[in-house]
N, C-alpha and C positions, 0 to 999 in steps of 0.2 A: 526491762527498760521501759516498756509502755504501760506497766501497771495493770496489765490484763493477762489472763492465761486461758489455755484450753481447759475445759470445753465450753466456756461461756459464749453466749451469742455475741456479746460485745467484743470479744477477742476477734472473732471472724469478721464481724462488721467493720471493725477498725482496720484490719489487714486489707480487706477489699477496698475500703475507701482510700487508704494510703497508696495502694497499687493502681487505683483507677479502674477496677473491674467490678462487674456485677457477679452475683453468685453463680448465675447460669454460665458464666464464662470461666469458672474455676473448677478445679478437680483436687480433692483432698485424699491423700493416702496416709494411713497410720495403722499401727498394730494394736492400738488401744481403743476398744469399742466405744467407751464412754466419750472419747473426743469427737466422734462422728456426729453426735447430736447437735452441737453448736453449728457445725458446718452445714448440716442438712437444714437446720432452721433458717439459714441464710441463703438457701437455694443452691448450695454447692453439692455437686455429685461426689460421692465418696466411694472408696474401696478399702475394706478392712483387710489389711495385709497380715493375716494370721491364719493358722490352720495348715493342715498338710497340703492342701491344694492352692496355697497362696501364690506360688510362683506361676502356676497355670492361669489363675485368675488375673494376675498382673499382665502376663503375656496377652491374654484375650483383651484386656482393657486397652492395651497399646498395640494391638495387632496392626493398626494402620501405619506404624513406624517400621515394620518389617525387621524386628530385631530378634 
């Protein structure tokens, strides 16, 4: 709909602007490694949700939620 797609920097910049957030205020999770590049280029912290230890890394990333 927006004419942009992952992993372009423009995609992530557009989403951040539309939502009113800075990259440092966002967190991106995806299982496709190539998609993380655009997020990181916009200051977004990322988590690659892939590999055998993916569930444990996700729990660690959100341990402050106590789930």
